[in-house]
N, C-alpha and C positions, 0 to 999 in steps of 0.2 A: 077854590072851596067855601063852604058857604056854613056861617057860624052864626047859632044864635044867643046873643053877648043881653040877657035882662029883658028878654021879647022882643025885640029889636031886628031883624034880618040884614044882616049887614053881609055883601052879595064878593070881599075879596075879604085875605085873610090881613093885609093893612087894613082895610076898614074896619074890621072886627077890632081889632087890635087898637088903632090910634084914630078914626073918623067919627065911630059910631057915637053918637052924643049921650050914649046911655051914662049916668051915674057911676064912678067908680066903685069898682067893688075890692073891699080892703083883700090883698092875698099871703096863706099864710106859707105858700109856696111856690117854687118855677110852673109855671104853664105852659107848655111844650104844645107844637101843631106843628106837624109834620106833611110839608107844602110836596115836597116828592120823596120816593124813595125810589130808587134802582130794585130791577127785578130781581136780581141778584146779591147777595148779602152775603161775602164768604170770609167779612173777616168786622165785628163791633167792636167798637171802643170800651175799653176795660180802663180800668185806674191803672195807677204808672204808666200807659201807653205816652206816646209822644206825637205829636197832632198836628198837622197844617191847615189850615180854615180861613176862609172867606167872612166877612162876616160888613152886617151895616146896622149899627149903633145907635136907638132911636127913644127919642120920649113919647109915653101915649098919647101925646096930642100930632104924633109923627115927623117931627122936626129930630134931624139929623143930627147928633154928635158925634161922630167917630161913622169912620169906616177903613179898611183895609184896601179896598179895593181903588180907594183917593193915594193912598201911600205907594199902589203898584206891587205888593206883596203881602204872601198871606201871614198869616199868625200861626208862632210857632209855639208850641209851648208843651210839657208834661201836665197830664189832665188828674186828677188825686193829690198833686203835691204842693195844693195851696201855691201856687203859682199865678191863679184867676182868681177873680172871686167865687163866694164858694155857689152862689149861683150856674156860674159858667160851669162851674167843674162839675157838676149833680148834670145838668144838657147836656154835657157830651159824651156823656158816659153811653152806650148804646146806639152811637151813631153810625151807619156806615158810611162806606166811600161814596162821592156824591150824591150824598143825599142829604134834604134841605132843611130844615126848623127854622121857624121861629116863637124865640122863646120870652116868655115874660118875665120876668126877675123880681120880686119883690125886694123893698129896699135895705132889710135886715139881713140878706144875702147878698146884697151890693154892696154900693157904700156906705149905705145903712145914715145916720144923723149927721156924720160928718161930711158928706158929699166929696167929690174931688174937684179940690180948687173952685175953678170959675171955670169948668163944663161940665161938671153936674151938679146940682143942687142937693144940700139936703133932703135924707127920707125922698128919693127920686124911685120910680119906678122903670124900670129898665124894659127896652124892648129890641132884642136881638135878632137879626134875621142870618142864617149862618149857614153855611154848604161847607161842609169837609171834604177835602181832596185830597189829604193823605193821612195814614196810620201806622205806627209800629212801635217796637219795644227793643230796648239796649239789651233783650236778649236774642234776639231774633237773630237768623243765620239765612242762608240764601232756601230759600224755595222753590225746589222744581218739580214743574208740572209736567210729564210726557205723554202728550196729546195723539203720538203717532210714531206706534216703533217697527222699524220692518222686517218682513218675514224673515229676514239673513241678517245675522252679524257677526262676520268674522270676523271684528276689530273693534273698538272702544277705545276711545281717546283717555292717553295718560300724560302723564308730568312731561313736558319738551315735546311731547310731540307737535308738528306743524299744522296747522286746522286752515279750511277756508268754508265761509259760513256766511248765509246769508241772513238780515235777521232788522224787523220795530222793534224802537226803543220804544217807551211807553211812558210817563206820571203813571201812579196808582190813578189816577180820575182818568186815564186813557188818553192824556193829550200826549201827540207824536212828538218827537223831540228829534229824531233822527231816522234814518233807514238806509241800509245798505241797496235794499232794491233803487231805491230811485235815483241813484249815485248809477245803478244797472251793474254795479261790481262789489264781488265778494269780498269780507273784510277778513283780511291774511292775516294770521299772527303764530306764535307759539303760544305754548297751553300751560300754565303754573311758573313760569318762572318770572311774573314781573310784571311782563309787556300789556296785561291788559289790567282792570279795576280787579281789586279781589274777589269783589261778585260773580264778577264773569270768568275768571278763574277756574272757579271753584264749580258755575255753572254747564261748565263745557267739558268736565270730566265724564268718563262714561259715557257719553252719546255715539251713538251708530251711525255713518254715512245712513245719510236719506229720515232718518227721523228728525224729529220736531219733538221742541219744549219750549216750556215759559218761564222764565227765573226772572225770577222775584228775589231784590236784596234789598236791604234798608241800608240808608244812606253810609253808616261805618263803612259797607264794604263798595258804597257806591262813591258818589263824586263829596260824599262827607258837608260840614258845615257850612262849604262856600259852594258847594254846584260846581259847573263849569265855567261860571262867568258871562253864558249867554242862555242857552234855551233849559238848564236845569237846573232850579232851585238850590239855595243852600236846603240840608234836612230832607232832602226828596230820597223817597222810596221809588228803585226803577223795576223797571217789567219791560222782559227784551222778547223777544217770541224768536225762536230760534231755529234754523233750520242747516242739518250739518250739510255741504258738501264735498268735503273731501280728507282725507289726513293721513300724515304721514311722519318719519321721524329723519333726522338727518343722518341716522344710523342705518336707515329699511335699502336690503338691495331690492335686485328683481325678487318677484315670486310666480315660479311657472305650475298650473294647473295642468295636470294633464287630463281632455277631454275624451279622445278615444285614439287610442293606439294602435298601430295595426299590428294584428298577432305575427306578420313575417315582416321581421324586417333586417335585410343584410346589412345595410350600412347607414352612417348614423352622419348626419355635418358637422365638419368641421374647419377651425377657420383658414381663409381661405377659400372654401365652395364659394359656388353659386349656384344660387337658390331663388326658385320660381315660386313666390307665395301668397294667397289672398288674406284677407285680413278686416275687419272692421273694425274702429279705432272707437271711443268712449270713454269719458269722464269716470269717475268714480262715482257720479252720482246717475250715470246711464244716458248721459246727454250724448248722442252721439255727435261727433264733432268730423268722421271722414270713413271709407272705405272703397276697396279695388274694388269690388264686385258691382258699384254704381258704374266704375267705369268702364266696366268687365274687359277688364285688362289685370293681370297679375302684378304683383308689386318685382321688381327684379333688381335682385344685388349681391355683392359679397357681403359676406357675413365672416365678421373679427378681424376688419380691414377699415372699422370709422366711415362707410360708407353711411353708416345709417344710424342713429342715437344710440347713447353705449347701451342704455339697458335693452333694445331691439338685437345690438348685436351680439350678446350676450344669450338674449332668450334664445335666439335661433341656431345656435350651439347643441348638438348633440339629438336632434332631429330624427328622424324617420319620413320617406316620403307615403304623403299618406293621414299625416299624426295631425290631429287639431289640439291646438292647446292655447288655454288664457295665459296670457304675460300680464302681470300689473308691475309697471313700474313710477319710482317715485321722482319728482320732477327736476335731483341731479343728475340723473340718469335716462332727464330727458330732453325738456327744452324751457330747464330753470325757472327760473324768477322773471322773466319775459314772457315765454308763451311764445306764441306764434303771432299774435293779433289777435284778431276777428275771432277764430277757433277752436284757438287752446290758450285759454285765459294761464297768466303767470302763476309760477308753482302748484302746477294741478299734477297731480295722479293720472297718468293714463292706464287704460288697457285697453287691450288688445288680443279677440279672439281673431288665432291664424290657423291656415290650413297649408300647409307645405302641398305641394303639388309636384315639384322636383328639385333634383338639385347634381350640379357636377361638379369637376373641380378641372380647370385648364390643363391639368397634368395628363387626364385622362383619357386611355387610348377606350376604341369600342370591345367590348364586353363579351364574350362570346362564351355561348352553354350549348354546346351539342345533349341534345333533348331525343333522340333518335339517329342510329346509325347503321348502316346496312351491316351483314355480315360481312363480305367480298367488298373491296373496299380498295382495286388498282389503282386506279382511275381518281386523280384530283384534281382540285382547278387550279390554275396556276393564269399570272396574266398574260393576255394574250388569246383566254377563251370564250367560246361563245356557250354561255350559259342563258338556261331555262328555267325562272324557280317562280312559288307561289311564294305568296308574303299576304300577313297579317300588319298593318302597321295601326302602332297609338302611341299614346304620349304615356309619361309614368302611372298618372292616375289611374289610367282604366280609357283614355276618352281614345274613340275609334280615331284614326284619320282616315286610312283608307284597302282597299285588299282586294290584290287581285281575282279573287274567287269571286267578287259582286259582276265584277267582266265574265267571266266564264273564260279566262284565257292568264296564260299566263307572263312574268315579265321577262323581257330577253336583252340582254345587255353583251358588249363585250369588255371582259374583266381588262382593267388599267388603261380604256380608253375614255375616263371620265365622263363616261354615259352617266353615273349616281353620285351620287354623293360620296365621300372617304371613304365615309365610317361600314355604309353598306360595299364598298371594295373590298374594305381587311376581311369585312364577317364572312365574302363568300368564297377569299380563299381557302386553296388545301380540303376542299369539299365535297363530297361522293355522291354520287346520283343515290336519289334516296334519303340524303341524309336531311334532320331537322335540326335547325338552329335555332337558340335564342338569341337575339342580339338589342345591345344595349350602347345606344349609337349618341356619344355628346354632343355638343350642339355647332361643336371648332370642326368636329367633321361630321357633321349633319347639315342644316341649314342656315347656323351663325346666327347673328344677332336679330334679323333682320325676316327669319323666318318664311313660309311663302303665305300670300295674302289672302284669307280667311278659311286657312287650310292647317297650317302650324304657327302657335307663336314664336315670337323670337324669342332664342336662346331657351329652346322648348328640348330635353331632353328626347328625343326616340327610343322606340319600343317596336324592333320586327321579330319577327316570329316567323322564319322561312321551311323553304324545302325543296330541294335542287330535284328539277325533274328531269330537265337532258343535260349535254355539256356536249360541246364539238371541241375539240384541238384544236388550238389556235398556231397559228406562224410564229415562227424563231421572232426573236423578238429585231423589229429592224425593217421584218420582211408583209410582202403584200400578194407577195404570188412566189409559190418556189415551185420545184420542179419532180414530180415523183420518179420521174426518169432521169436516162443520159440527156445531156442536153443536146439534139442533131446538130451536127458539123455545119448542115448549110440556114441555120433557123432563117436568116436574113432570107436568101432566095425562096424557102417554103411560105414565107409571109407575102412576098412579091409576087402576088398572083398573077395581075397582070405580066411581069418580066419586064418593068420601065426605069430597073435600077433603082427603085424606091419605094418607098410604105405610107400606100395615103393611112388614116383613120378608121377607115373602114377596114382595111386590109386586117390590120393590128387586130382591133376587136374581134373581128369574123376570128381571127389567126387562137386568141389564147383565150377564146371563148369554146372553140373545138375541143383545144385540148383538156380544158376543164372536162368537156362532157366526154372525152375517152379515157380520163381521168389519169391525163399524165402530168397535170400539174393543178395548182391550188390554188386560189384565191382567198386570201381570210375572211375568216367565217364573220360572221354580224354586219355586212356593211353594202354597200350599192356598190354590185362586180362591175358596172359600165363607168359608174365614176373612179375606180382603183384603175381601171384598164385605160384610162382618161388622163388618169398621172401619169400612171407609167410611160404611155405614149407622150405626153408632154416632155416627160424627163429626158424620153429619148431626141426627140425633137429638138437640137439643139439650136437652132437660129429660129423657133419661132416660126418656119416660114408654113408648116400644116403637114410638113411629110419629112420621111428619116430615109435619110442616105445610110449606103452605105458604112460611110466613112465615120457616119455621126454614130451607127448603132456601136450599141458597147454591151457585155451583159454584165449580173453587180457584180461578180468576181471580178471582172477587169475596170468597176472604177475606184476611183481613191477614196470618193465620201459616200456614205449610203443612201440609195435613193429605193422610193416603192418600185420597180420595174426589175426586170429578168435578172 
């Protein structure tokens, strides 16, 4: 700053006040030189305010007689209460935080003709280089400046709530004294019950998750006259830049918000059901921590049995297949004060967006709904019958698995021969040709916990829409071949074509095939006829020499034990 003093150009303020060799000019009042003004001045000192400032006191020749810097502490005092020399009382009025002034005070507004001991001679003009660091008034309360408000605020902080927040703490001049960000950990506490300094207790009330605010408090609501003994000096105003990340109350239960409920819901989950669901998990401020979608696999568990956190156990009760809901879980029903380490901090509220894929109960049987039944239904399927049917197969959420229509041919099985999953066996029993059914098969009657790789997920409920196309009646249980007519009394001789008193495998096979072709006998439908005949021959060939003698040959009615034979 350039100042002219009695026609002499001085190139600095201190030179202007102390080093220019101009003859002294008598002062009638204080002279103020503003050497630094902050861009913003949200508050100026008024009479009655309490201030904290640094200063250097000098004589006009530049000789220093006092300095707050040398003592390592600010000068703290009320303004306009005659606790200062009159000139300093006047000079401080109107100052802003971080403003710097050079003040020249005449003796009549300083220590006058008396001076001050051995330090300040009588009739001394005094120069002060003043830097204002803090100002407050005994009438001040907490000042709140909200500079970001979330678009949605479903809940605000109340007394006794538990909150998690980040903050930067500074003095009024901007000096940082603490930050939760540098520790990379939120500050977690109850609000309004005395766990915090009074100003912060007040400043957090009414906040929404995601809200950002500046909380300014006088020392009476901060650390008072003594400060904190370390980074916060006594009588210091405090400024906290706060962002609220989380809040809950120990009395909270879970909160369930239905996002989508299917129009048709014939069944809802109960305790003991096994549920497959997808989820996205986040903290209350939106921070993502986990997702079943990222693993491309549902989360599968029993509900109401303690296999998952208590809040999820509760939140998954009463849901329908296909339902989407948001479950908000307070920490005492989630991972508590400890969290899980890196992903979920302690005392965190959790938010799960859940989509129910399917559920079942271990006691479930195959559910059968007849969607069409022909008027004539005399012959119904039973164990041992050979059936041909079409099907469309899907999961409970509608995801297609397979369809015989895609191949242009039916699926053919023998009922009771373990050729399909047990639930399908059940669903095809007592069915008429032309009948259509809707089958819901629980996993323990389907493909179980393992499922089918790349086709059916583990523990998946299966849905089949089936149509019976053809039915061939099976043989009585325990039989793979039966006679339609009376059995010839010369059966062995008829088989023994070359009359060598023994039947070879080829003779046996040719004979049985001929009987079937002539309609005199029947083989069990749905199986390889030659494998059945081979098995029948082996049972008759008692000694395993590849030939059947008349002594070995017996009809099934003559057997003590049942065999797949004559």
